All heavy atoms as TSV, in Angstrom:
chain	resi	resn	atom	element	x	y	z
A	1	MET	N	N	0.840	-1.177	0.000
A	1	MET	CA	C	0.000	0.000	0.000
A	1	MET	C	C	0.883	1.237	0.000
A	1	MET	O	O	1.917	1.282	0.639
A	1	MET	CB	C	-0.915	-0.032	1.207
A	1	MET	CG	C	-1.908	1.070	1.233
A	1	MET	SD	S	-3.352	0.454	2.114
A	1	MET	CE	C	-4.554	1.532	1.489
A	2	SER	N	N	0.491	2.264	-0.726
A	2	SER	CA	C	1.308	3.468	-0.851
A	2	SER	C	C	1.177	4.339	0.394
A	2	SER	O	O	0.189	4.318	1.107
A	2	SER	CB	C	0.902	4.263	-2.092
A	2	SER	OG	O	-0.410	4.729	-1.951
A	3	ASP	N	N	2.222	5.117	0.623
A	3	ASP	CA	C	2.207	6.053	1.739
A	3	ASP	C	C	1.491	7.317	1.278
A	3	ASP	O	O	2.067	8.178	0.653
A	3	ASP	CB	C	3.634	6.351	2.183
A	3	ASP	CG	C	3.669	7.298	3.367
A	3	ASP	OD1	O	2.638	7.507	4.018
A	3	ASP	OD2	O	4.753	7.818	3.630
A	4	GLN	N	N	0.230	7.447	1.596
A	4	GLN	CA	C	-0.594	8.534	1.089
A	4	GLN	C	C	-0.276	9.866	1.755
A	4	GLN	O	O	-0.597	10.907	1.229
A	4	GLN	CB	C	-2.069	8.193	1.250
A	4	GLN	CG	C	-2.468	6.997	0.423
A	4	GLN	CD	C	-3.907	6.609	0.644
A	4	GLN	OE1	O	-4.588	7.174	1.487
A	4	GLN	NE2	N	-4.379	5.640	-0.102
A	5	SER	N	N	0.373	9.867	2.897
A	5	SER	CA	C	0.657	11.120	3.578
A	5	SER	C	C	1.727	11.929	2.857
A	5	SER	O	O	1.763	13.139	2.972
A	5	SER	CB	C	1.074	10.849	5.022
A	5	SER	OG	O	2.263	10.083	5.033
A	6	THR	N	N	2.617	11.277	2.113
A	6	THR	CA	C	3.665	11.988	1.387
A	6	THR	C	C	3.412	11.998	-0.115
A	6	THR	O	O	4.159	12.608	-0.845
A	6	THR	CB	C	5.040	11.357	1.663
A	6	THR	OG1	O	5.018	9.999	1.257
A	6	THR	CG2	C	5.401	11.466	3.124
A	7	SER	N	N	2.385	11.311	-0.595
A	7	SER	CA	C	2.068	11.262	-2.016
A	7	SER	C	C	1.209	12.452	-2.414
A	7	SER	O	O	0.470	12.997	-1.606
A	7	SER	CB	C	1.323	9.971	-2.358
A	7	SER	OG	O	2.135	8.864	-2.098
A	8	ARG	N	N	1.315	12.821	-3.671
A	8	ARG	CA	C	0.516	13.923	-4.192
A	8	ARG	C	C	-0.688	13.347	-4.938
A	8	ARG	O	O	-0.607	12.271	-5.506
A	8	ARG	CB	C	1.365	14.745	-5.144
A	8	ARG	CG	C	2.591	15.306	-4.460
A	8	ARG	CD	C	3.470	15.963	-5.436
A	8	ARG	NE	N	3.159	17.387	-5.424
A	8	ARG	CZ	C	3.693	18.264	-6.237
A	8	ARG	NH1	N	4.556	17.888	-7.142
A	8	ARG	NH2	N	3.374	19.535	-6.155
A	9	PRO	N	N	-1.798	14.070	-4.969
A	9	PRO	CA	C	-2.965	13.600	-5.720
A	9	PRO	C	C	-2.637	13.431	-7.198
A	9	PRO	O	O	-1.842	14.186	-7.760
A	9	PRO	CB	C	-3.993	14.711	-5.532
A	9	PRO	CG	C	-3.556	15.439	-4.310
A	9	PRO	CD	C	-2.067	15.320	-4.267
A	10	CYS	N	N	-3.220	12.452	-7.813
A	10	CYS	CA	C	-3.024	12.190	-9.238
A	10	CYS	C	C	-3.562	13.370	-10.048
A	10	CYS	O	O	-4.663	13.865	-9.787
A	10	CYS	CB	C	-3.753	10.917	-9.627
A	10	CYS	SG	S	-3.673	10.534	-11.385
A	11	ILE	N	N	-2.803	13.809	-11.019
A	11	ILE	CA	C	-3.207	14.948	-11.841
A	11	ILE	C	C	-4.325	14.563	-12.807
A	11	ILE	O	O	-5.269	15.317	-13.007
A	11	ILE	CB	C	-1.991	15.498	-12.612
A	11	ILE	CG1	C	-1.015	16.119	-11.626
A	11	ILE	CG2	C	-2.425	16.518	-13.656
A	11	ILE	CD1	C	0.291	16.523	-12.251
A	12	ARG	N	N	-4.246	13.376	-13.372
A	12	ARG	CA	C	-5.225	12.965	-14.380
A	12	ARG	C	C	-6.644	12.841	-13.827
A	12	ARG	O	O	-7.602	13.306	-14.432
A	12	ARG	CB	C	-4.800	11.653	-15.018
A	12	ARG	CG	C	-5.670	11.240	-16.167
A	12	ARG	CD	C	-5.076	10.060	-16.868
A	12	ARG	NE	N	-5.729	9.833	-18.149
A	12	ARG	CZ	C	-5.370	8.914	-18.992
A	12	ARG	NH1	N	-4.345	8.135	-18.723
A	12	ARG	NH2	N	-6.008	8.755	-20.125
A	13	CYS	N	N	-6.783	12.228	-12.658
A	13	CYS	CA	C	-8.124	12.006	-12.100
A	13	CYS	C	C	-8.464	12.990	-10.987
A	13	CYS	O	O	-9.568	12.949	-10.454
A	13	CYS	CB	C	-8.248	10.577	-11.593
A	13	CYS	SG	S	-7.225	10.207	-10.154
A	14	GLY	N	N	-7.527	13.845	-10.629
A	14	GLY	CA	C	-7.774	14.823	-9.574
A	14	GLY	C	C	-7.842	14.220	-8.182
A	14	GLY	O	O	-8.380	14.824	-7.263
A	15	GLY	N	N	-7.330	13.010	-8.028
A	15	GLY	CA	C	-7.326	12.364	-6.718
A	15	GLY	C	C	-8.522	11.463	-6.468
A	15	GLY	O	O	-8.614	10.838	-5.424
A	16	SER	N	N	-9.443	11.368	-7.430
A	16	SER	CA	C	-10.631	10.531	-7.226
A	16	SER	C	C	-10.353	9.054	-7.477
A	16	SER	O	O	-11.086	8.197	-6.997
A	16	SER	CB	C	-11.777	10.990	-8.133
A	16	SER	OG	O	-11.475	10.708	-9.488
A	17	GLY	N	N	-9.319	8.759	-8.265
A	17	GLY	CA	C	-9.001	7.365	-8.578
A	17	GLY	C	C	-9.766	6.804	-9.761
A	17	GLY	O	O	-9.602	5.652	-10.119
A	18	ARG	N	N	-10.584	7.630	-10.383
A	18	ARG	CA	C	-11.341	7.149	-11.550
A	18	ARG	C	C	-11.507	8.274	-12.568
A	18	ARG	O	O	-11.463	9.447	-12.220
A	18	ARG	CB	C	-12.689	6.586	-11.142
A	18	ARG	CG	C	-13.540	7.534	-10.384
A	18	ARG	CD	C	-14.760	6.869	-9.822
A	18	ARG	NE	N	-15.655	7.918	-9.337
A	18	ARG	CZ	C	-16.960	7.838	-9.321
A	18	ARG	NH1	N	-17.552	6.747	-9.729
A	18	ARG	NH2	N	-17.680	8.834	-8.893
A	19	ILE	N	N	-11.685	7.874	-13.817
A	19	ILE	CA	C	-11.869	8.839	-14.892
A	19	ILE	C	C	-13.168	8.536	-15.630
A	19	ILE	O	O	-13.646	7.414	-15.643
A	19	ILE	CB	C	-10.685	8.830	-15.881
A	19	ILE	CG1	C	-10.492	7.448	-16.499
A	19	ILE	CG2	C	-9.409	9.328	-15.217
A	19	ILE	CD1	C	-9.492	7.412	-17.619
A	20	LYS	N	N	-13.727	9.564	-16.224
A	20	LYS	CA	C	-14.975	9.447	-16.965
A	20	LYS	C	C	-14.652	9.094	-18.415
A	20	LYS	O	O	-13.839	9.754	-19.058
A	20	LYS	CB	C	-15.711	10.787	-16.891
A	20	LYS	CG	C	-17.080	10.810	-17.481
A	20	LYS	CD	C	-17.680	12.195	-17.237
A	20	LYS	CE	C	-19.024	12.364	-17.851
A	20	LYS	NZ	N	-19.571	13.700	-17.577
A	21	VAL	N	N	-15.281	8.034	-18.931
A	21	VAL	CA	C	-15.057	7.583	-20.299
A	21	VAL	C	C	-16.353	7.737	-21.077
A	21	VAL	O	O	-17.387	7.189	-20.692
A	21	VAL	CB	C	-14.588	6.108	-20.326
A	21	VAL	CG1	C	-14.360	5.651	-21.752
A	21	VAL	CG2	C	-13.335	5.939	-19.498
A	22	ASN	N	N	-16.290	8.491	-22.164
A	22	ASN	CA	C	-17.468	8.737	-22.979
A	22	ASN	C	C	-17.653	7.595	-23.973
A	22	ASN	O	O	-16.750	7.255	-24.707
A	22	ASN	CB	C	-17.293	10.068	-23.726
A	22	ASN	CG	C	-18.578	10.607	-24.275
A	22	ASN	OD1	O	-19.616	9.974	-24.166
A	22	ASN	ND2	N	-18.503	11.780	-24.856
A	23	ARG	N	N	-18.840	7.015	-23.994
A	23	ARG	CA	C	-19.171	5.898	-24.890
A	23	ARG	C	C	-20.393	6.251	-25.742
A	23	ARG	O	O	-21.430	5.602	-25.660
A	23	ARG	CB	C	-19.452	4.628	-24.098
A	23	ARG	CG	C	-18.307	4.137	-23.274
A	23	ARG	CD	C	-17.264	3.526	-24.158
A	23	ARG	NE	N	-16.197	2.979	-23.350
A	23	ARG	CZ	C	-14.973	2.789	-23.804
A	23	ARG	NH1	N	-14.672	3.098	-25.034
A	23	ARG	NH2	N	-14.066	2.297	-23.018
A	24	GLY	N	N	-20.277	7.285	-26.554
A	24	GLY	CA	C	-21.394	7.686	-27.405
A	24	GLY	C	C	-22.456	8.420	-26.620
A	24	GLY	O	O	-22.246	9.530	-26.166
A	25	PHE	N	N	-23.615	7.794	-26.440
A	25	PHE	CA	C	-24.743	8.425	-25.758
A	25	PHE	C	C	-24.671	8.316	-24.237
A	25	PHE	O	O	-25.472	8.893	-23.529
A	25	PHE	CB	C	-26.068	7.818	-26.224
A	25	PHE	CG	C	-26.375	8.141	-27.658
A	25	PHE	CD1	C	-26.289	7.165	-28.630
A	25	PHE	CD2	C	-26.727	9.425	-28.037
A	25	PHE	CE1	C	-26.563	7.461	-29.950
A	25	PHE	CE2	C	-27.001	9.735	-29.351
A	25	PHE	CZ	C	-26.912	8.747	-30.307
A	26	TYR	N	N	-23.744	7.559	-23.744
A	26	TYR	CA	C	-23.620	7.410	-22.292
A	26	TYR	C	C	-22.151	7.462	-21.898
A	26	TYR	O	O	-21.269	7.457	-22.735
A	26	TYR	CB	C	-24.271	6.110	-21.818
A	26	TYR	CG	C	-23.598	4.858	-22.318
A	26	TYR	CD1	C	-22.664	4.203	-21.530
A	26	TYR	CD2	C	-23.886	4.317	-23.560
A	26	TYR	CE1	C	-22.033	3.061	-21.969
A	26	TYR	CE2	C	-23.264	3.171	-24.016
A	26	TYR	CZ	C	-22.342	2.547	-23.213
A	26	TYR	OH	O	-21.720	1.409	-23.659
A	27	PHE	N	N	-21.895	7.533	-20.615
A	27	PHE	CA	C	-20.536	7.505	-20.108
A	27	PHE	C	C	-20.453	6.550	-18.941
A	27	PHE	O	O	-21.461	6.166	-18.363
A	27	PHE	CB	C	-20.064	8.905	-19.702
A	27	PHE	CG	C	-20.801	9.491	-18.536
A	27	PHE	CD1	C	-20.356	9.286	-17.251
A	27	PHE	CD2	C	-21.945	10.253	-18.730
A	27	PHE	CE1	C	-21.027	9.825	-16.173
A	27	PHE	CE2	C	-22.628	10.797	-17.667
A	27	PHE	CZ	C	-22.164	10.576	-16.380
A	28	ARG	N	N	-19.250	6.169	-18.628
A	28	ARG	CA	C	-19.017	5.317	-17.470
A	28	ARG	C	C	-17.713	5.730	-16.829
A	28	ARG	O	O	-16.920	6.452	-17.418
A	28	ARG	CB	C	-18.999	3.838	-17.843
A	28	ARG	CG	C	-17.845	3.441	-18.716
A	28	ARG	CD	C	-17.953	1.972	-19.116
A	28	ARG	NE	N	-16.777	1.560	-19.847
A	28	ARG	CZ	C	-15.740	0.936	-19.303
A	28	ARG	NH1	N	-15.749	0.631	-18.020
A	28	ARG	NH2	N	-14.696	0.595	-20.020
A	29	PHE	N	N	-17.495	5.301	-15.613
A	29	PHE	CA	C	-16.259	5.578	-14.907
A	29	PHE	C	C	-15.407	4.317	-14.889
A	29	PHE	O	O	-15.929	3.213	-14.776
A	29	PHE	CB	C	-16.527	6.027	-13.467
A	29	PHE	CG	C	-17.138	7.398	-13.393
A	29	PHE	CD1	C	-18.506	7.565	-13.299
A	29	PHE	CD2	C	-16.332	8.522	-13.422
A	29	PHE	CE1	C	-19.064	8.828	-13.234
A	29	PHE	CE2	C	-16.874	9.795	-13.356
A	29	PHE	CZ	C	-18.245	9.940	-13.266
A	30	GLN	N	N	-14.101	4.510	-15.018
A	30	GLN	CA	C	-13.178	3.392	-14.907
A	30	GLN	C	C	-11.980	3.831	-14.073
A	30	GLN	O	O	-11.734	5.026	-13.929
A	30	GLN	CB	C	-12.735	2.904	-16.273
A	30	GLN	CG	C	-11.846	3.857	-17.041
A	30	GLN	CD	C	-11.475	3.311	-18.406
A	30	GLN	OE1	O	-12.269	2.639	-19.047
A	30	GLN	NE2	N	-10.280	3.608	-18.854
A	31	PRO	N	N	-11.238	2.882	-13.520
A	31	PRO	CA	C	-10.074	3.254	-12.712
A	31	PRO	C	C	-9.068	4.062	-13.543
A	31	PRO	O	O	-8.854	3.790	-14.712
A	31	PRO	CB	C	-9.472	1.912	-12.293
A	31	PRO	CG	C	-10.586	0.945	-12.417
A	31	PRO	CD	C	-11.451	1.437	-13.529
A	32	CYS	N	N	-8.481	5.038	-12.924
A	32	CYS	CA	C	-7.487	5.881	-13.591
A	32	CYS	C	C	-6.257	5.048	-13.932
A	32	CYS	O	O	-5.690	4.396	-13.046
A	32	CYS	CB	C	-7.110	7.048	-12.689
A	32	CYS	SG	S	-5.815	8.098	-13.366
A	33	PRO	N	N	-5.820	5.050	-15.195
A	33	PRO	CA	C	-4.642	4.259	-15.554
A	33	PRO	C	C	-3.335	4.831	-15.007
A	33	PRO	O	O	-2.359	4.108	-14.866
A	33	PRO	CB	C	-4.651	4.279	-17.083
A	33	PRO	CG	C	-5.444	5.470	-17.463
A	33	PRO	CD	C	-6.437	5.683	-16.355
A	34	ASP	N	N	-3.304	6.119	-14.693
A	34	ASP	CA	C	-2.073	6.733	-14.191
A	34	ASP	C	C	-1.791	6.372	-12.732
A	34	ASP	O	O	-0.644	6.157	-12.355
A	34	ASP	CB	C	-2.117	8.253	-14.336
A	34	ASP	CG	C	-2.013	8.708	-15.780
A	34	ASP	OD1	O	-1.819	7.860	-16.674
A	34	ASP	OD2	O	-2.131	9.917	-16.012
A	35	CYS	N	N	-2.823	6.325	-11.907
A	35	CYS	CA	C	-2.612	6.057	-10.477
A	35	CYS	C	C	-3.082	4.664	-10.073
A	35	CYS	O	O	-2.936	4.287	-8.914
A	35	CYS	CB	C	-3.318	7.108	-9.634
A	35	CYS	SG	S	-5.112	7.051	-9.733
A	36	GLY	N	N	-3.685	3.931	-10.992
A	36	GLY	CA	C	-4.148	2.584	-10.666
A	36	GLY	C	C	-5.407	2.572	-9.820
A	36	GLY	O	O	-5.768	1.557	-9.249
A	37	GLY	N	N	-6.085	3.707	-9.731
A	37	GLY	CA	C	-7.338	3.773	-8.998
A	37	GLY	C	C	-7.218	4.207	-7.549
A	37	GLY	O	O	-8.225	4.313	-6.858
A	38	ASP	N	N	-5.989	4.473	-7.068
A	38	ASP	CA	C	-5.883	4.883	-5.663
A	38	ASP	C	C	-5.885	6.394	-5.469
A	38	ASP	O	O	-5.968	6.871	-4.350
A	38	ASP	CB	C	-4.684	4.243	-4.961
A	38	ASP	CG	C	-3.342	4.749	-5.446
A	38	ASP	OD1	O	-3.302	5.616	-6.335
A	38	ASP	OD2	O	-2.324	4.273	-4.918
A	39	GLY	N	N	-5.793	7.166	-6.565
A	39	GLY	CA	C	-5.917	8.617	-6.472
A	39	GLY	C	C	-4.629	9.370	-6.167
A	39	GLY	O	O	-4.652	10.583	-6.024
A	40	PHE	N	N	-3.521	8.666	-6.058
A	40	PHE	CA	C	-2.240	9.301	-5.753
A	40	PHE	C	C	-1.215	8.977	-6.824
A	40	PHE	O	O	-1.235	7.891	-7.400
A	40	PHE	CB	C	-1.725	8.842	-4.382
A	40	PHE	CG	C	-2.603	9.300	-3.264
A	40	PHE	CD1	C	-3.645	8.510	-2.814
A	40	PHE	CD2	C	-2.415	10.534	-2.683
A	40	PHE	CE1	C	-4.478	8.936	-1.800
A	40	PHE	CE2	C	-3.246	10.977	-1.663
A	40	PHE	CZ	C	-4.279	10.175	-1.226
A	41	GLN	N	N	-0.301	9.911	-7.070
A	41	GLN	CA	C	0.737	9.718	-8.075
A	41	GLN	C	C	1.615	8.543	-7.679
A	41	GLN	O	O	1.941	8.353	-6.520
A	41	GLN	CB	C	1.609	10.965	-8.201
A	41	GLN	CG	C	0.900	12.132	-8.812
A	41	GLN	CD	C	1.793	13.364	-8.894
A	41	GLN	OE1	O	2.918	13.364	-8.426
A	41	GLN	NE2	N	1.269	14.410	-9.486
A	42	LYS	N	N	2.004	7.787	-8.685
A	42	LYS	CA	C	2.889	6.643	-8.469
A	42	LYS	C	C	4.321	7.050	-8.779
A	42	LYS	O	O	4.568	7.927	-9.576
A	42	LYS	CB	C	2.510	5.491	-9.405
A	42	LYS	CG	C	1.102	5.009	-9.249
A	42	LYS	CD	C	1.024	4.078	-8.092
A	42	LYS	CE	C	-0.365	3.464	-8.071
A	42	LYS	NZ	N	-0.634	2.733	-6.907
A	43	ARG	N	N	5.242	6.386	-8.160
A	43	ARG	CA	C	6.661	6.551	-8.500
A	43	ARG	C	C	7.156	5.205	-9.008
A	43	ARG	O	O	6.724	4.162	-8.542
A	43	ARG	CB	C	7.474	6.958	-7.270
A	43	ARG	CG	C	7.184	8.370	-6.821
A	43	ARG	CD	C	8.064	8.707	-5.631
A	43	ARG	NE	N	7.824	10.073	-5.212
A	43	ARG	CZ	C	8.635	11.083	-5.490
A	43	ARG	NH1	N	9.725	10.878	-6.168
A	43	ARG	NH2	N	8.347	12.293	-5.083
A	44	SER	N	N	8.075	5.266	-9.960
A	44	SER	CA	C	8.643	4.036	-10.474
A	44	SER	C	C	9.572	3.420	-9.429
A	44	SER	O	O	9.898	4.038	-8.427
A	44	SER	CB	C	9.403	4.313	-11.769
A	44	SER	OG	O	10.529	5.101	-11.501
A	45	SER	N	N	10.047	2.218	-9.681
A	45	SER	CA	C	10.908	1.541	-8.724
A	45	SER	C	C	12.232	2.277	-8.539
A	45	SER	O	O	12.910	2.106	-7.536
A	45	SER	CB	C	11.160	0.103	-9.159
A	45	SER	OG	O	11.763	0.100	-10.444
A	46	THR	N	N	12.630	3.119	-9.511
A	46	THR	CA	C	13.863	3.887	-9.386
A	46	THR	C	C	13.638	5.196	-8.661
A	46	THR	O	O	14.572	5.957	-8.454
A	46	THR	CB	C	14.471	4.179	-10.770
A	46	THR	OG1	O	13.530	4.927	-11.531
A	46	THR	CG2	C	14.818	2.914	-11.495
A	47	GLY	N	N	12.393	5.505	-8.303
A	47	GLY	CA	C	12.087	6.726	-7.573
A	47	GLY	C	C	11.712	7.891	-8.467
A	47	GLY	O	O	11.413	8.960	-7.979
A	48	GLU	N	N	11.726	7.704	-9.796
A	48	GLU	CA	C	11.346	8.780	-10.691
A	48	GLU	C	C	9.837	8.841	-10.809
A	48	GLU	O	O	9.150	7.833	-10.747
A	48	GLU	CB	C	11.939	8.554	-12.082
A	48	GLU	CG	C	13.440	8.644	-12.110
A	48	GLU	CD	C	13.979	8.431	-13.510
A	48	GLU	OE1	O	13.181	8.438	-14.459
A	48	GLU	OE2	O	15.184	8.247	-13.635
A	49	LYS	N	N	9.323	10.035	-11.007
A	49	LYS	CA	C	7.884	10.194	-11.198
A	49	LYS	C	C	7.527	9.837	-12.631
A	49	LYS	O	O	8.335	9.969	-13.534
A	49	LYS	CB	C	7.476	11.637	-10.923
A	49	LYS	CG	C	7.659	12.047	-9.479
A	49	LYS	CD	C	7.208	13.459	-9.293
A	49	LYS	CE	C	7.389	13.885	-7.862
A	49	LYS	NZ	N	6.982	15.262	-7.652
A	50	HIS	N	N	6.299	9.391	-12.815
A	50	HIS	CA	C	5.807	9.110	-14.155
A	50	HIS	C	C	5.675	10.398	-14.940
A	50	HIS	O	O	5.522	11.470	-14.394
A	50	HIS	CB	C	4.426	8.428	-14.101
A	50	HIS	CG	C	4.488	7.016	-13.651
A	50	HIS	ND1	N	5.039	6.021	-14.420
A	50	HIS	CD2	C	4.071	6.424	-12.521
A	50	HIS	CE1	C	4.940	4.881	-13.769
A	50	HIS	NE2	N	4.363	5.100	-12.607
A	51	ARG	N	N	5.665	10.260	-16.235
A	51	ARG	CA	C	5.442	11.413	-17.111
A	51	ARG	C	C	3.996	11.413	-17.549
A	51	ARG	O	O	3.377	10.369	-17.700
A	51	ARG	CB	C	6.356	11.322	-18.328
A	51	ARG	CG	C	7.819	11.393	-17.943
A	51	ARG	CD	C	8.702	11.369	-19.168
A	51	ARG	NE	N	10.091	11.389	-18.794
A	51	ARG	CZ	C	10.795	12.477	-18.574
A	51	ARG	NH1	N	10.250	13.648	-18.711
A	51	ARG	NH2	N	12.059	12.414	-18.217
A	52	ASN	N	N	3.447	12.612	-17.745
A	52	ASN	CA	C	2.072	12.687	-18.214
A	52	ASN	C	C	2.040	12.427	-19.716
A	52	ASN	O	O	3.075	12.231	-20.351
A	52	ASN	CB	C	1.420	14.016	-17.836
A	52	ASN	CG	C	2.075	15.209	-18.504
A	52	ASN	OD1	O	2.851	15.076	-19.428
A	52	ASN	ND2	N	1.768	16.392	-18.018
A	53	ASN	N	N	0.866	12.436	-20.338
A	53	ASN	CA	C	0.745	12.075	-21.738
A	53	ASN	C	C	1.337	13.112	-22.682
A	53	ASN	O	O	1.403	12.891	-23.872
A	53	ASN	CB	C	-0.713	11.781	-22.098
A	53	ASN	CG	C	-1.624	12.939	-21.803
A	53	ASN	OD1	O	-1.192	13.992	-21.352
A	53	ASN	ND2	N	-2.900	12.765	-22.050
A	54	LYS	N	N	1.813	14.238	-22.171
A	54	LYS	CA	C	2.479	15.244	-22.997
A	54	LYS	C	C	4.000	15.126	-22.912
A	54	LYS	O	O	4.710	15.913	-23.493
A	54	LYS	CB	C	2.060	16.654	-22.560
A	54	LYS	CG	C	0.588	16.920	-22.764
A	54	LYS	CD	C	0.225	18.306	-22.277
A	54	LYS	CE	C	-1.269	18.528	-22.410
A	54	LYS	NZ	N	-1.650	19.828	-21.838
A	55	GLY	N	N	4.489	14.143	-22.185
A	55	GLY	CA	C	5.919	13.927	-22.047
A	55	GLY	C	C	6.578	14.771	-20.980
A	55	GLY	O	O	7.785	14.761	-20.842
A	56	GLU	N	N	5.781	15.515	-20.216
A	56	GLU	CA	C	6.330	16.360	-19.165
A	56	GLU	C	C	6.451	15.548	-17.884
A	56	GLU	O	O	5.586	14.761	-17.559
A	56	GLU	CB	C	5.409	17.553	-18.903
A	56	GLU	CG	C	5.204	18.432	-20.115
A	56	GLU	CD	C	4.057	19.401	-19.929
A	56	GLU	OE1	O	3.215	19.183	-19.052
A	56	GLU	OE2	O	4.006	20.375	-20.702
A	57	GLN	N	N	7.546	15.730	-17.177
A	57	GLN	CA	C	7.709	15.024	-15.913
A	57	GLN	C	C	6.826	15.660	-14.856
A	57	GLN	O	O	6.745	16.864	-14.751
A	57	GLN	CB	C	9.158	15.053	-15.456
A	57	GLN	CG	C	9.388	14.158	-14.257
A	57	GLN	CD	C	10.856	13.992	-13.943
A	57	GLN	OE1	O	11.689	14.538	-14.611
A	57	GLN	NE2	N	11.139	13.238	-12.921
A	58	LEU	N	N	6.145	14.828	-14.100
A	58	LEU	CA	C	5.238	15.313	-13.053
A	58	LEU	C	C	5.997	15.515	-11.758
A	58	LEU	O	O	6.941	14.897	-11.467
A	58	LEU	CB	C	4.100	14.311	-12.837
A	58	LEU	CG	C	3.249	14.044	-14.060
A	58	LEU	CD1	C	2.242	12.968	-13.745
A	58	LEU	CD2	C	2.543	15.292	-14.487
């Protein structure tokens, strides 16, 4: 389990752990792929932060 006291909220989902996916006439929520659904930013095993989809380091 991650240490949430020192982790920052996930930028993609805003800390909710889920994102809204549009499916035509309806939408559904699915777990955020960036944080794995826990709502906090993940760090790689080397301690580096993940990059967002624009290639910028978070």
